[in-house]
C-alpha positions as CSV (number, residue, x, y, z in Angstrom):
1,M,96.8,132.9,59.6
2,K,94.1,133.3,62.1
3,R,93.0,130.4,64.2
4,L,89.4,129.6,64.7
5,I,88.4,129.5,68.4
6,T,88.0,126.0,69.8
7,S,87.9,122.5,68.3
8,L,84.3,122.1,69.6
9,L,83.1,125.2,67.8
10,L,85.1,124.1,64.8
11,M,83.4,120.8,64.6
12,A,80.0,122.4,65.0
13,F,80.6,124.5,62.0
14,V,82.1,122.0,59.7
15,L,80.2,120.2,56.9
16,P,81.5,116.7,56.1
17,V,82.9,116.1,52.6
18,T,84.3,112.9,51.4
19,A,87.8,113.2,50.0
20,Q,88.3,112.2,46.4
21,I,91.9,111.0,45.8
22,T,93.2,110.1,42.4
23,H,96.5,108.2,41.9
24,T,98.6,109.3,38.9
25,S,102.2,108.8,37.7
26,Q,103.1,112.0,39.4
27,G,101.6,110.9,42.7
28,T,98.2,111.4,44.4
29,V,95.8,114.2,43.5
30,D,93.1,115.4,45.8
31,K,90.3,116.0,43.3
32,N,88.3,118.2,45.8
33,A,91.3,120.5,46.3
34,D,92.2,120.5,42.7
35,E,88.8,121.5,41.5
36,I,88.5,124.4,44.0
37,L,92.0,125.7,43.4
38,K,91.5,125.7,39.6
39,K,88.2,127.7,40.0
40,A,90.0,130.2,42.4
41,S,92.8,130.5,39.9
42,K,90.4,131.3,37.1
43,K,88.6,133.8,39.2
44,I,91.8,135.7,40.2
45,D,93.3,135.4,36.7
46,A,90.3,137.1,35.0
47,A,91.1,138.6,31.7
48,S,90.3,142.1,32.8
49,G,92.0,141.8,36.2
50,V,91.0,142.0,39.8
51,K,91.4,144.6,42.6
52,F,91.6,143.7,46.3
53,T,93.0,144.7,49.6
54,V,95.3,142.4,51.6
55,T,95.8,142.9,55.4
56,M,99.0,141.1,56.4
57,I,99.5,140.1,60.1
58,N,102.7,138.5,61.5
59,R,102.5,136.4,64.7
60,D,105.3,135.1,66.9
61,A,105.6,131.5,68.2
62,N,103.1,132.4,71.0
63,K,100.6,133.7,68.3
64,K,101.0,137.2,69.5
65,Q,100.5,139.8,66.8
66,T,103.9,141.5,66.0
67,A,103.1,143.5,62.9
68,K,100.1,144.5,60.8
69,M,100.0,146.1,57.4
70,A,97.4,146.7,54.6
71,A,98.2,146.6,50.9
72,D,96.2,147.4,47.8
73,V,96.6,145.0,45.0
74,L,95.9,145.3,41.3
75,Y,96.4,141.9,39.5
76,Q,96.1,140.9,35.9
77,Q,97.3,137.5,34.5
78,G,100.6,137.2,36.3
79,K,101.2,140.9,36.5
80,Y,100.5,142.9,39.6
81,R,101.0,146.2,41.5
82,V,101.1,146.2,45.3
83,T,100.9,149.5,47.2
84,F,101.6,149.7,51.0
85,G,102.7,152.7,53.0
86,E,105.5,154.5,51.2
87,N,106.2,151.4,49.0
88,T,105.0,150.1,45.7
89,I,105.9,146.8,44.1
90,Y,105.5,146.4,40.3
91,C,105.7,143.0,38.5
92,D,105.4,142.4,34.8
93,G,105.6,138.6,35.2
94,T,109.3,138.4,34.6
95,A,110.8,141.1,37.0
96,T,109.9,143.1,40.1
97,W,110.5,146.7,40.9
98,H,110.3,147.7,44.6
99,W,109.9,151.4,44.9
100,N,110.6,153.0,48.3
101,K,109.3,156.5,47.9
102,E,110.8,157.8,51.2
103,A,114.3,156.6,50.2
104,K,113.8,157.6,46.5
105,E,115.1,154.2,45.5
106,V,113.9,151.4,43.2
107,V,115.4,147.9,43.4
108,V,114.9,145.7,40.4
109,N,115.0,141.9,40.6
110,K,114.4,139.0,38.2
111,M,111.6,136.6,39.1
112,S,113.6,133.4,39.2
113,N,112.0,130.9,41.6
114,A,108.8,129.7,43.2
115,E,109.3,132.1,46.2
116,D,108.1,134.9,43.9
117,D,104.7,133.2,43.7
118,L,104.1,134.2,47.3
119,M,103.5,137.7,46.1
120,N,101.8,136.5,42.9
121,P,98.6,134.6,44.0
122,G,97.5,133.9,40.4
123,A,100.8,132.2,39.6
124,L,100.8,130.4,43.0
125,L,97.4,128.9,42.3
126,A,98.1,128.2,38.6
127,N,101.3,126.4,39.3
128,Y,100.3,124.8,42.6
129,S,100.6,121.2,41.3
130,K,104.1,121.8,40.2
131,N,105.4,123.2,43.5
132,F,102.9,121.9,46.2
133,K,100.8,119.0,47.2
134,A,97.2,120.0,48.0
135,K,94.9,118.5,50.5
136,F,91.2,119.3,51.0
137,I,90.7,119.8,54.8
138,R,87.0,120.6,55.2
139,K,84.1,122.8,54.1
140,E,82.8,125.3,56.6
141,A,79.0,125.9,57.2
142,N,79.2,129.1,55.2
143,G,80.5,127.3,52.2
144,D,84.2,128.3,52.6
145,A,86.7,125.5,51.6
146,V,89.9,125.0,53.7
147,I,92.8,123.7,51.6
148,D,96.4,123.1,52.7
149,L,99.4,123.3,50.3
150,T,102.6,121.6,51.4
151,P,105.8,122.5,49.4
152,K,107.5,119.7,47.5
153,K,110.9,121.3,48.1
154,A,112.2,122.6,51.4
155,R,111.1,126.1,52.4
156,S,111.1,128.2,55.5
157,Y,107.4,127.3,55.9
158,Y,105.8,123.8,56.0
159,K,102.3,124.7,55.0
160,I,100.2,127.4,53.2
161,R,96.5,127.2,54.1
162,F,93.9,128.8,51.8
163,I,90.3,129.7,52.8
164,I,88.3,130.0,49.6
165,S,84.7,131.1,49.4
166,S,81.9,129.2,47.6
167,N,82.1,131.7,44.7
168,S,85.9,130.9,44.3
169,V,87.3,134.0,45.9
170,V,90.3,133.6,48.1
171,R,89.3,135.0,51.5
172,R,92.5,134.3,53.5
173,M,95.9,132.7,53.1
174,E,98.0,131.5,56.1
175,M,101.7,130.7,56.0
176,H,102.9,128.4,58.8
177,N,106.6,128.5,59.4
178,Y,108.9,125.9,60.9
179,D,109.9,128.4,63.7
180,S,106.3,128.4,64.8
181,T,105.7,131.9,63.5
182,S,102.9,132.6,61.0
183,G,101.7,135.1,58.5
184,E,98.1,135.9,57.8
185,Y,96.8,137.5,54.6
186,E,93.2,138.6,54.9
187,V,91.6,139.5,51.5
188,S,88.9,142.1,51.3
189,K,87.3,144.4,48.7
190,F,87.8,141.8,46.1
191,A,86.3,143.0,42.8
192,T,86.7,142.1,39.1
193,A,87.9,145.2,37.3
194,K,86.0,146.2,34.1
195,A,89.3,147.4,32.6
196,I,92.8,147.9,33.8
197,A,95.0,150.6,32.4
198,A,98.0,150.4,34.7
199,D,101.8,150.3,34.8
200,F,103.2,147.0,35.8
201,T,106.7,148.3,35.5
202,F,108.2,151.2,37.4
203,P,107.5,154.5,35.4
204,Q,111.1,155.7,35.5
205,K,110.5,158.6,33.0
206,E,108.0,160.1,35.4
207,H,110.5,159.9,38.3
208,P,113.9,160.9,37.0
209,D,115.2,161.7,40.6
210,V,114.7,158.1,41.8
211,D,117.8,155.9,42.1
212,V,117.4,152.6,40.2
213,I,119.4,149.6,41.5
214,D,119.1,146.8,38.9
215,M,120.0,143.4,40.4
216,R,119.0,141.4,37.4
């Protein structure tokens, strides 16, 4: 994700917070991080659902922007629909349907591992203690909390950084990879939906001309 300018400016905008570490049979728990992540999880997992836009930016090892894409997300308790360009991804919590409109093709996959949580922010936050170790880094002057998640099992990335606002909304997510590349996910237009009446599976009957490739 995006880097903040210089360490001097960074220090000027940081509010000191004392870390609260609890030791359990499962290891150490950062109580500051745990409390903030649970509130953010509850916010994004609202019963009626949430709508938001994610701007995804990829950067190379030199931090140069190599790709940028915006996606509209509809999320409701583990189910989601993501629309970007000519693509729509549906997820009902157990399987995903990736619809490429230009190719007139849908690929269906079973959700089978923690990697799927990367497209499922509610599940990632809800299950963070199972798959990650969390560490509270700091609180910014505007109230945003900076929290790092490090995976307990080997992944292509070594850290996911969350920036969470004082009202428990995820503002940004940064994925830091071992090859020095990074992915940035900027969240905007975040709003709790009053009601969601949406398909979270591909509506095949409405698109009989689309080729469905089921990989489950």
